[in-house]
Backbone as a printed PyTorch tensor [residue, N CA C, xyz], in Angstrom:
tensor([[[ 28.2720,   0.7600,   2.8280],
         [ 27.0510,   0.1430,   3.3500],
         [ 27.2000,  -1.3700,   3.3340]],

        [[ 26.4000,  -2.0210,   4.1430],
         [ 26.3810,  -3.4770,   4.2050],
         [ 25.7360,  -4.0290,   2.9490]],

        [[ 25.7430,  -5.3480,   2.8380],
         [ 25.2150,  -6.0070,   1.6370],
         [ 23.7730,  -6.4660,   1.8460]],

        [[ 22.8870,  -5.5370,   2.0830],
         [ 21.4840,  -5.8480,   2.2620],
         [ 20.8880,  -6.1560,   0.8850]],

        [[ 20.0350,  -7.1780,   0.8190],
         [ 19.3700,  -7.5310,  -0.4370],
         [ 18.2730,  -6.5080,  -0.7050]],

        [[ 18.3680,  -5.8430,  -1.8540],
         [ 17.4110,  -4.8040,  -2.2330],
         [ 16.8110,  -5.1530,  -3.5900]],

        [[ 15.5200,  -5.2660,  -3.7460],
         [ 14.5520,  -5.1950,  -2.6600],
         [ 14.5640,  -6.4720,  -1.8550]],

        [[ 14.1860,  -6.4200,  -0.5800],
         [ 14.1870,  -7.6340,   0.2500],
         [ 13.0850,  -8.5930,  -0.2360]],

        [[ 13.2690,  -9.8930,  -0.0150],
         [ 12.2760, -10.8760,  -0.4640],
         [ 10.8590, -10.5710,   0.0010]],

        [[ 10.6640, -10.0950,   1.2270],
         [  9.3320,  -9.8140,   1.7210],
         [  8.6630,  -8.6860,   0.9220]],

        [[  9.4450,  -7.7250,   0.4400],
         [  8.8860,  -6.6610,  -0.3870],
         [  8.3660,  -7.2230,  -1.7020]],

        [[  9.1210,  -8.1560,  -2.2600],
         [  8.6430,  -8.8200,  -3.4940],
         [  7.3900,  -9.5840,  -3.2370]],

        [[  7.3030, -10.2810,  -2.1220],
         [  6.1520, -11.1050,  -1.7840],
         [  4.8680, -10.2360,  -1.6560]],

        [[  4.9930,  -9.1210,  -0.9560],
         [  3.8380,  -8.2540,  -0.7070],
         [  3.5550,  -7.3230,  -1.9010]],

        [[  4.5910,  -6.9130,  -2.6140],
         [  4.4400,  -6.0060,  -3.7310],
         [  4.8460,  -4.6060,  -3.4390]],

        [[  5.7650,  -4.4380,  -2.4660],
         [  6.2700,  -3.1230,  -2.0740],
         [  7.3790,  -2.7020,  -3.0370]],

        [[  7.3100,  -1.4670,  -3.4990],
         [  8.3480,  -0.9220,  -4.4200],
         [  9.0460,   0.2470,  -3.7980]],

        [[ 10.3360,   0.3610,  -4.0580],
         [ 11.1150,   1.5510,  -3.6170],
         [ 10.9100,   2.6390,  -4.6580]],

        [[ 10.4640,   3.8010,  -4.2120],
         [ 10.3130,   4.9580,  -5.0630],
         [ 11.5620,   5.8310,  -5.0020]],

        [[ 12.0120,   6.0710,  -3.7510],
         [ 13.1780,   6.9400,  -3.5380],
         [ 13.8000,   6.5490,  -2.2100]],

        [[ 15.1330,   6.5790,  -2.1450],
         [ 15.8380,   6.2780,  -0.8900],
         [ 17.1980,   6.9150,  -0.8580]],

        [[ 17.5380,   7.5040,   0.2780],
         [ 18.8640,   8.0570,   0.4480],
         [ 18.8730,   9.1940,   1.4860]],

        [[ 20.0210,   9.3950,   2.0990],
         [ 20.2200,  10.5030,   3.0590],
         [ 19.1990,  10.4690,   4.2010]],

        [[ 18.8800,   9.2650,   4.7050],
         [ 17.9880,   9.1690,   5.8780],
         [ 16.5250,   9.3380,   5.5650]],

        [[ 16.1330,   9.3020,   4.2620],
         [ 14.7190,   9.4490,   3.8840],
         [ 14.3920,   8.4350,   2.8040]],

        [[ 13.1310,   7.9400,   2.8200],
         [ 12.7060,   7.0300,   1.7730],
         [ 11.2230,   7.2550,   1.4520]],

        [[ 10.8560,   6.7860,   0.2780],
         [  9.4330,   6.6590,  -0.0830],
         [  9.2700,   5.2760,  -0.7020]],

        [[  8.3170,   4.5390,  -0.1710],
         [  7.9630,   3.2320,  -0.7060],
         [  6.5230,   3.2870,  -1.2000]],

        [[  6.1740,   2.3960,  -2.1190],
         [  4.8440,   2.3960,  -2.7180],
         [  4.2520,   0.9920,  -2.6770]],

        [[  2.9620,   0.9290,  -2.4260],
         [  2.2250,  -0.3400,  -2.4880],
         [  0.9240,  -0.0970,  -3.2350]],

        [[  0.6760,  -0.9180,  -4.2320],
         [ -0.6320,  -0.9320,  -4.9010],
         [ -1.4510,  -1.9240,  -4.1210]],

        [[ -2.2400,  -1.4540,  -3.1660],
         [ -3.0270,  -2.3150,  -2.3140],
         [ -4.1800,  -2.9300,  -3.1490]],

        [[ -4.2900,  -4.2380,  -3.0150],
         [ -5.2970,  -4.9680,  -3.7650],
         [ -6.1410,  -5.7690,  -2.7650]],

        [[ -7.1810,  -6.4070,  -3.2630],
         [ -8.0610,  -7.2150,  -2.4250],
         [ -7.2650,  -8.2920,  -1.6900]],

        [[ -6.2050,  -8.8160,  -2.2750],
         [ -5.3980,  -9.8580,  -1.6330],
         [ -4.6820,  -9.3540,  -0.3930]],

        [[ -4.6030,  -8.0250,  -0.1740],
         [ -3.9560,  -7.4630,   1.0030],
         [ -4.9720,  -7.1970,   2.1190]],

        [[ -6.2190,  -7.5900,   1.9500],
         [ -7.2770,  -7.2120,   2.8860],
         [ -7.4390,  -8.2010,   4.0540]],

        [[ -8.0360,  -7.6640,   5.1070],
         [ -8.4060,  -8.4750,   6.2590],
         [ -9.8420,  -8.9930,   6.0630]],

        [[-10.3980,  -9.7780,   6.9860],
         [-11.7660, -10.3190,   6.7930],
         [-12.8310,  -9.2480,   6.6400]],

        [[-12.5960,  -8.0130,   7.1320],
         [-13.5850,  -6.9350,   6.9760],
         [-13.4650,  -6.2150,   5.6330]],

        [[-12.4300,  -6.5450,   4.8390],
         [-12.3010,  -5.9530,   3.5070],
         [-11.3310,  -4.7900,   3.4020]],

        [[-10.8620,  -4.2800,   4.5550],
         [ -9.8660,  -3.1690,   4.4940],
         [ -8.4700,  -3.7880,   4.4990]],

        [[ -7.4740,  -2.9650,   4.2090],
         [ -6.1170,  -3.4630,   4.1560],
         [ -5.7150,  -3.9910,   5.5640]],

        [[ -5.0730,  -5.1250,   5.5670],
         [ -4.6400,  -5.7730,   6.8260],
         [ -3.5840,  -4.9230,   7.5100]],

        [[ -3.7200,  -4.7810,   8.8070],
         [ -2.7570,  -4.0030,   9.5760],
         [ -1.3570,  -4.4740,   9.4450]],

        [[ -1.1480,  -5.7790,   9.3050],
         [  0.1890,  -6.3220,   9.1170],
         [  0.8350,  -5.8660,   7.8340]],

        [[  0.0400,  -5.6960,   6.7850],
         [  0.5620,  -5.1900,   5.5220],
         [  1.0120,  -3.7410,   5.6820]],

        [[  0.1940,  -2.9080,   6.3600],
         [  0.5900,  -1.5420,   6.6270],
         [  1.8360,  -1.4980,   7.4390]],

        [[  1.9430,  -2.3970,   8.3960],
         [  3.1440,  -2.4480,   9.2610],
         [  4.3820,  -2.8440,   8.4240]],

        [[  4.2270,  -3.8130,   7.5460],
         [  5.3430,  -4.2150,   6.6660],
         [  5.7940,  -3.0530,   5.7980]],

        [[  4.8350,  -2.3390,   5.2460],
         [  5.1460,  -1.1940,   4.3790],
         [  5.9100,  -0.1300,   5.1550]],

        [[  5.4170,   0.2250,   6.3410],
         [  6.0460,   1.2560,   7.1760],
         [  7.4200,   0.7730,   7.6410]],

        [[  7.5170,  -0.4790,   8.0450],
         [  8.7890,  -1.0340,   8.5390],
         [  9.8430,  -1.0050,   7.4260]],

        [[  9.4430,  -1.3100,   6.2160],
         [ 10.3990,  -1.2740,   5.0640],
         [ 10.8900,   0.1610,   4.8260]],

        [[  9.9780,   1.1340,   4.8920],
         [ 10.3760,   2.5320,   4.6540],
         [ 11.2930,   3.0200,   5.7400]],

        [[ 10.9660,   2.7080,   6.9930],
         [ 11.8080,   3.1620,   8.1080],
         [ 13.1590,   2.4530,   8.1140]],

        [[ 13.1320,   1.1640,   7.8500],
         [ 14.4050,   0.4190,   7.8220],
         [ 15.3430,   0.8790,   6.7650]],

        [[ 14.8190,   1.1400,   5.5650],
         [ 15.6660,   1.6070,   4.4560],
         [ 16.1630,   3.0430,   4.7460]],

        [[ 15.3350,   3.8460,   5.4210],
         [ 15.7910,   5.1940,   5.7840],
         [ 16.9970,   5.0920,   6.7040]],

        [[ 16.9210,   4.2180,   7.6940],
         [ 18.0320,   4.0880,   8.6230],
         [ 19.2590,   3.4690,   7.9040]],

        [[ 18.9810,   2.4330,   7.1110],
         [ 20.0590,   1.7550,   6.3880],
         [ 20.8580,   2.7350,   5.5120]],

        [[ 20.1660,   3.7380,   4.9610],
         [ 20.8220,   4.7010,   4.0890],
         [ 21.8600,   5.5390,   4.8590]],

        [[ 21.8080,   5.4980,   6.1800],
         [ 22.7790,   6.2420,   6.9980],
         [ 23.9180,   5.3520,   7.4980]],

        [[ 23.8760,   4.0620,   7.1800],
         [ 24.8760,   3.0980,   7.6890],
         [ 26.2000,   3.2100,   6.9050]],

        [[ 27.2720,   3.0670,   7.6390],
         [ 28.6070,   3.0810,   7.0420],
         [ 28.9230,   1.6960,   6.4940]],

        [[ 29.9880,   1.6010,   5.7270],
         [ 30.4660,   0.3220,   5.1870],
         [ 30.6660,  -0.6530,   6.3600]],

        [[ 30.1450,  -1.8840,   6.2120],
         [ 30.2630,  -2.8940,   7.2350],
         [ 29.2890,  -2.7860,   8.3760]],

        [[ 28.4470,  -1.7740,   8.3190],
         [ 27.4590,  -1.5430,   9.3870],
         [ 26.0780,  -1.9940,   8.9250]],

        [[ 25.3140,  -2.5500,   9.8200],
         [ 23.9400,  -2.9290,   9.5450],
         [ 23.0870,  -2.4800,  10.7090]],

        [[ 21.8830,  -3.0010,  10.8290],
         [ 21.0220,  -2.5920,  11.9380],
         [ 19.9710,  -3.6810,  12.1910]],

        [[ 19.3140,  -3.5510,  13.3330],
         [ 18.1810,  -4.3890,  13.6450],
         [ 17.1060,  -3.4790,  14.3220]],

        [[ 15.8720,  -3.8420,  14.1200],
         [ 14.7830,  -3.1290,  14.7500],
         [ 14.5680,  -3.6510,  16.1590]],

        [[ 14.5510,  -2.7360,  17.1330],
         [ 14.2980,  -3.0910,  18.5180],
         [ 12.8380,  -2.9910,  18.9030]],

        [[ 12.1570,  -2.0460,  18.2870],
         [ 10.7420,  -1.7980,  18.6490],
         [ 10.0760,  -1.1170,  17.4970]],

        [[  8.8050,  -1.4310,  17.2880],
         [  8.0260,  -0.8130,  16.2290],
         [  6.6170,  -0.5470,  16.7400]],

        [[  6.1090,   0.6200,  16.4850],
         [  4.7690,   0.9820,  16.8920],
         [  4.0580,   1.6000,  15.6980]],

        [[  2.7880,   1.2300,  15.5460],
         [  2.0150,   1.8070,  14.4430],
         [  0.6110,   2.1780,  14.9530]],

        [[  0.1110,   3.3080,  14.4550],
         [ -1.2390,   3.7340,  14.7120],
         [ -2.0010,   3.6880,  13.3830]],

        [[ -3.1370,   3.0090,  13.3720],
         [ -4.0010,   2.9630,  12.2160],
         [ -5.0240,   4.0550,  12.3610]],

        [[ -5.0100,   5.0160,  11.4500],
         [ -5.7980,   6.2430,  11.6020],
         [ -7.0010,   6.3340,  10.7110]],

        [[ -7.0080,   5.6030,   9.6030],
         [ -8.1120,   5.6990,   8.6680],
         [ -8.1870,   4.3490,   7.8960]],

        [[ -9.3920,   3.8200,   7.6420],
         [ -9.4740,   2.5860,   6.8610],
         [ -9.0690,   2.8170,   5.4240]],

        [[ -8.5610,   1.7720,   4.8100],
         [ -8.1450,   1.8330,   3.4290],
         [ -8.4640,   0.5030,   2.7620]],

        [[ -8.9670,   0.5460,   1.5170],
         [ -9.3490,  -0.6590,   0.8450],
         [ -8.3650,  -1.0250,  -0.2440]],

        [[ -8.4560,  -0.4060,  -1.3950],
         [ -7.4990,  -0.6930,  -2.4860],
         [ -7.0800,   0.5940,  -3.1120]],

        [[ -5.9150,   0.5710,  -3.7590],
         [ -5.3680,   1.7510,  -4.3910],
         [ -3.9160,   1.9540,  -4.0130]],

        [[ -3.3780,   3.1220,  -4.3070],
         [ -1.9950,   3.4030,  -4.1000],
         [ -1.7320,   3.9640,  -2.6790]],

        [[ -0.7780,   3.3630,  -2.0260],
         [ -0.2870,   3.8800,  -0.7250],
         [  1.1830,   4.2410,  -0.8610]],

        [[  1.5680,   5.3300,  -0.2420],
         [  2.9570,   5.7370,  -0.1810],
         [  3.3830,   5.7580,   1.2810]],

        [[  4.5710,   5.2420,   1.5470],
         [  5.1260,   5.2530,   2.8940],
         [  6.3640,   6.1380,   2.8580]],

        [[  6.3140,   7.2770,   3.5860],
         [  7.4430,   8.1940,   3.6420],
         [  8.1190,   7.9460,   4.9870]],

        [[  9.3350,   7.4130,   4.9360],
         [ 10.1170,   7.1110,   6.1420],
         [ 11.2880,   8.0480,   6.2670]],

        [[ 11.6660,   8.3660,   7.5170],
         [ 12.8140,   9.2110,   7.7540],
         [ 13.4420,   8.9000,   9.1010]],

        [[ 14.7240,   9.2710,   9.2220],
         [ 15.4430,   9.1200,  10.4580],
         [ 15.2130,  10.3520,  11.3060]],

        [[ 14.7310,  10.1720,  12.5070],
         [ 14.4850,  11.2980,  13.4410],
         [ 15.7660,  11.5930,  14.2110]],

        [[ 16.4130,  10.5390,  14.6790],
         [ 17.6620,  10.6480,  15.4560],
         [ 18.5720,   9.4840,  15.1200]],

        [[ 19.8290,   9.7920,  14.8210],
         [ 20.8030,   8.7470,  14.4810],
         [ 21.9550,   8.8700,  15.4550]],

        [[ 21.9490,   8.0540,  16.5070],
         [ 23.0700,   8.0030,  17.4310],
         [ 24.0810,   7.0050,  16.9730]],

        [[ 25.1540,   6.8560,  17.7280],
         [ 26.2110,   5.8730,  17.3790],
         [ 25.6530,   4.4470,  17.4170]],

        [[ 24.7580,   4.1720,  18.3940],
         [ 24.2090,   2.8190,  18.5260],
         [ 22.7260,   2.7620,  18.2890]],

        [[ 21.9910,   3.6950,  18.8480],
         [ 20.4960,   3.6610,  18.7920],
         [ 19.9660,   4.7910,  17.9140]],

        [[ 18.9580,   4.4900,  17.1600],
         [ 18.3180,   5.4900,  16.3240],
         [ 16.8250,   5.3960,  16.4210]],

        [[ 16.1340,   6.4580,  15.9610],
         [ 14.6800,   6.4580,  15.9110],
         [ 14.2710,   6.8810,  14.5070]],

        [[ 13.2740,   6.1900,  13.9970],
         [ 12.7130,   6.4990,  12.6800],
         [ 11.2060,   6.6950,  12.7600]],

        [[ 10.6450,   7.3720,  11.8010],
         [  9.1920,   7.5610,  11.6900],
         [  8.7330,   7.3030,  10.2650]],

        [[  7.4500,   7.1040,  10.1280],
         [  6.8950,   6.8810,   8.7970],
         [  5.4470,   7.3270,   8.7500]],

        [[  5.0890,   8.0510,   7.7020],
         [  3.6770,   8.3910,   7.4170],
         [  3.2660,   7.5480,   6.2150]],

        [[  2.1760,   6.7880,   6.3660],
         [  1.5960,   6.0390,   5.2480],
         [  0.3820,   6.8530,   4.7920]],

        [[  0.4040,   7.2770,   3.5410],
         [ -0.6340,   8.1480,   3.0240],
         [ -1.2370,   7.5370,   1.7640]],

        [[ -2.4700,   7.9460,   1.4680],
         [ -3.1230,   7.5120,   0.2170],
         [ -2.8240,   8.4740,  -0.9210]],

        [[ -3.4200,   8.2460,  -2.0690],
         [ -3.1290,   9.0700,  -3.2410],
         [ -3.5930,  10.4990,  -3.1000]],

        [[ -4.4310,  10.7790,  -2.0680],
         [ -4.8950,  12.1570,  -1.7760],
         [ -4.1160,  12.7530,  -0.6130]],

        [[ -3.0300,  12.1060,  -0.2350],
         [ -2.1470,  12.5610,   0.8620],
         [ -2.8470,  12.5280,   2.2240]],

        [[ -3.8970,  11.6810,   2.3640],
         [ -4.5590,  11.5230,   3.6460],
         [ -3.7520,  10.5130,   4.4560]],

        [[ -3.5530,  10.8200,   5.7290],
         [ -2.7720,   9.9590,   6.6230],
         [ -3.5790,   8.6960,   6.9890]],

        [[ -3.0690,   7.5430,   6.5630],
         [ -3.7070,   6.2540,   6.8150],
         [ -3.1380,   5.6330,   8.0950]],

        [[ -1.8250,   5.7290,   8.2410],
         [ -1.1620,   5.1790,   9.4260],
         [  0.1170,   5.9650,   9.7270]],

        [[  0.4890,   5.9530,  10.9940],
         [  1.7250,   6.6310,  11.4560],
         [  2.5070,   5.5960,  12.2780]],

        [[  3.7910,   5.4580,  11.9590],
         [  4.6110,   4.4450,  12.6250],
         [  5.9020,   5.0870,  13.1470]],

        [[  6.4650,   4.4730,  14.1850],
         [  7.7770,   4.8580,  14.7090],
         [  8.5260,   3.5480,  14.9950]],

        [[  9.8380,   3.6220,  14.9470],
         [ 10.6180,   2.4710,  15.3520],
         [ 11.9260,   2.9120,  16.0110]],

        [[ 12.3870,   2.0710,  16.8800],
         [ 13.7060,   2.2360,  17.5010],
         [ 14.5870,   1.1800,  16.8780]],

        [[ 15.7770,   1.5780,  16.4210],
         [ 16.6940,   0.6570,  15.7800],
         [ 18.0610,   0.7250,  16.4440]],

        [[ 18.8350,  -0.3350,  16.2440],
         [ 20.1740,  -0.4160,  16.7840],
         [ 21.1600,  -0.6890,  15.6770]],

        [[ 22.1830,   0.1440,  15.5900],
         [ 23.2250,  -0.0850,  14.6140],
         [ 24.0880,  -1.2600,  15.0340]],

        [[ 24.4710,  -2.0610,  14.0790],
         [ 25.3020,  -3.2430,  14.3370],
         [ 26.6470,  -3.0790,  13.5930]],

        [[ 27.7200,  -3.5040,  14.2450],
         [ 29.0480,  -3.4150,  13.6570],
         [ 29.8020,  -4.7120,  13.9240]],

        [[ 30.8440,  -4.9150,  13.1470],
         [ 31.7240,  -6.0580,  13.3720],
         [ 30.9630,  -7.3620,  13.2660]],

        [[ 31.2320,  -8.2550,  14.2100],
         [ 30.5980,  -9.6040,  14.1740],
         [ 29.0910,  -9.5100,  14.2520]],

        [[ 28.5750,  -8.5470,  14.9780],
         [ 27.1360,  -8.3850,  15.1260],
         [ 26.4780,  -8.0480,  13.7850]],

        [[ 27.2060,  -7.4330,  12.8700],
         [ 26.6520,  -7.0670,  11.5390],
         [ 26.8870,  -8.1430,  10.5050]],

        [[ 27.7440,  -9.0950,  10.7970],
         [ 28.0970, -10.1260,   9.8220],
         [ 26.8680, -10.9150,   9.3800]],

        [[ 26.6790, -11.0260,   8.0720],
         [ 25.5880, -11.7910,   7.4880],
         [ 24.2290, -11.1070,   7.5570]],

        [[ 24.2450,  -9.8260,   7.8860],
         [ 22.9450,  -9.0940,   8.0000],
         [ 22.8330,  -8.1110,   6.8700]]])
């Protein structure tokens, strides 16, 4: 695998923790607090997006070979239920892993396993010079 910084600095900033990762699947955790909220008091959509992106990215990264890295080409998220504070889990997995392009998904759930958000992303594997420094 490439030399990705784990956990990434943005995860430390937001408070995202890795619960489990490997074999194309991950679970990440966030203790959502008032500091993560939008002006209406619910968790900010960008925070949910960061959480899902981290889970999907690590899921794909767990399938990368030595010297290989990746970049996200597209990310989509649906916000399905409001959430204020408490524990969120992001379950990410690789749906399809091609030689160059892959697809990942993520379910963000609360402590009662209710679906808060659903995300998908398209990623591109990088090799050689394209992977250098990533």
